[in-house]
N, C-alpha and C positions, 0 to 999 in steps of 0.2 A: 561692151554689150555681152550679156550672158544669153547665149542662144540655145543652150540645152543643159539640163542637169539629169544625173542618173544616181539614184541612191535608194535608201530604205525609208519607207513611210513610218514616221514615229508618232504622228498625231494627225487626225483627220476629222474635221467638222465643217461641213459645207458653209461657205465656199473656200475654206482655208485648209491648207496642208502644211505639215512640217516635214521636210525631207532631209534625212541625214546623209550628207555627202562627205565621206571620209572624216567624220568627226565634226563637221560644220553643219548646223541646222539651218536650212533655207526655208523661210516662210513664203509660200506660193499661193496665189489666188487662182482658182480654176473655175471653169463653167460647170454646171451640173452634169452636162454630157461627159466631160472628162472625169468628174468626181465619181460617177457611177461606173465608169469604164476601167478604172484602175484598181489594183489590189487593195485589200484591207490593210490595217496597221501591221507592220512587220514585213510586208511584201516589197519586192524590188520594183521600182518604177523609173521610166525614162520619160521626161517631159520636154517638149519644145517650148522655149520660153521667150517672153518679150519683157524687157526691163524698162521701167519708167522711172525717171528721176525728176522729182519736183523740188521746189524750195523747202517744202515741209515734210517730204517723205520720199523713200525709194521703194518702189513696188515691183514685185516679180510676178508675172502672170504666166501660168503654165497650161499647155494644151497636149492632149493625147495624140493629135495628128498635125501634120504640117498644114493640111487644108484648113483646119479650124483656126490655126494661128494666122494664116493668110487672110481669112475672112475678118478676124479680129483687127488686123492691121488696116484693112480697107475701111472697116467701120469707124475706127478712131480718126480717120482722115476727114470724116463728114463733120461739117461745122455743127457744134453743139453736142457732139457725141464724145464723151471721155472714155477712158479705159474701163471704168466701173460700169457705165451704161452699156458699153459694148459687151462686157461679160454678162450683164443681165439679159441682153438680147439673145446671146448664144445659149443662155440657161433657160430662157422662156420658150424658145422654139428651136427646132433643129435647123441646120443650115439650109436643108432643102425646103422646109416650110418658110423660112425667111426669103429664100430666092423666089418662091412661088408668090408670096405676098407682094414683093417688089415688082415682079413681072406682071401681076394682076392689078397693080396700083391699089392694093388693099390697105388703105389707111386705117380702116376700122380695126383690123387685126393688130396692126403695129402699135396703135395707141393703148392696147391692153397691156403692153409690156411696162414694167415699172420704170417711171421716169421719162417715158416717151410721150410727149404731147403731140398735138396735131401738127404743129410746125416742124418738129423734129421728124415726125413720120413722113411728112411731105418731102423733107430734104433727103431722107433715106431713100425714098422711092426715086427721086430725081437723080441723086448722085451715085446710087448703087445699081441702077438699072443696067448699065453697060458693063458692070463688074461681076455680076453673078450669072452663072450658067447652070440652069436646073439639071441638065443632063450630066454635068461634071461634078456636082456637089453631092457628097455622101451625107447620109443621115447620121449625125454624131450621137454617141452615147447609147447605152442600153440599160434597162432596168435589171438589177440582179437581186440575189438573195433577198410572228403573226400579229395582225394589226391589234395593238393595245395602246393605252394612253401614252407610253413612252414614244412610240412611233409617231403619233399625232403631234406631240410636243416637239420632237426633233424636226418633223416636216415643217411645222409652223416657224420654228427658229431659222431653218434654212431659207424659207421664203422671205422672212423678215430681213435676213442678212443680204438677200439679193435686191432689196429695195422696196418690197411690198410693205404697206402699213400693217401693223400687227392685227388690227381688226379685219383687214382684207385677207390676210393669211389664214386666219381662223375660219372665215367664210369659205375660202377656196377649199380648205381641207374638209369642212363639214359637208360640202356638196359631193364629195367622192363617195361612191357606194362602197360598203365594206367587203363586197364580194371580191374574191381573188386577190385581195391586197395582203401581201405577206412581208413587206419591208417598207422602210422609210422611203427608199428610192422609188419604189413603185407608186407610193402614195403621192410623192411630189410630182412625179411625171404625169400621173393621172390628173392631178389638180391643175397643172400647167396646161395640159392638153384641153381640159374642159374650159379653161379660161380663154384660150385662143379660139376655140370652136364656137364659143357662145356669140 
């Protein structure tokens, strides 16, 4: 089990990272919260990881905090929720928003996440109710670092990589006001927040 890696970011395109650890490049899948919380290419990063071995692939998932990894591990124990769906859930809403949705039996909010249908949302509420504590969960991720076509395209690509249909990604981005958007990260976060609050 690979529990942590520490190295230099040599490639970064949501939700994928390539981290150089003493000459070995590790491909790591991360949530948008972690993606926006870590340095740019060339920066040093420490990630708490979860290693998944399947018949057809070996996948390494990375998290900026132990709390986010703990929630990810709880999510993948839910019937019907795989690692990629768990990552999409953590990317589509903060841990505190997820905890609030579960606490309030808010199925309508959960089904807006990519890949989450009504039955899966109901299972999440039932199985996660006793495992999330709103008071103890931090809000993961922060928007960092001007809005032009490249930013829109990058944001649409990131949303598609997270499981949203291309046409839905375009609609989500188009609904975001141009005001105060200065980066791809801010654009994606605003689009996701609008999606959850609708």
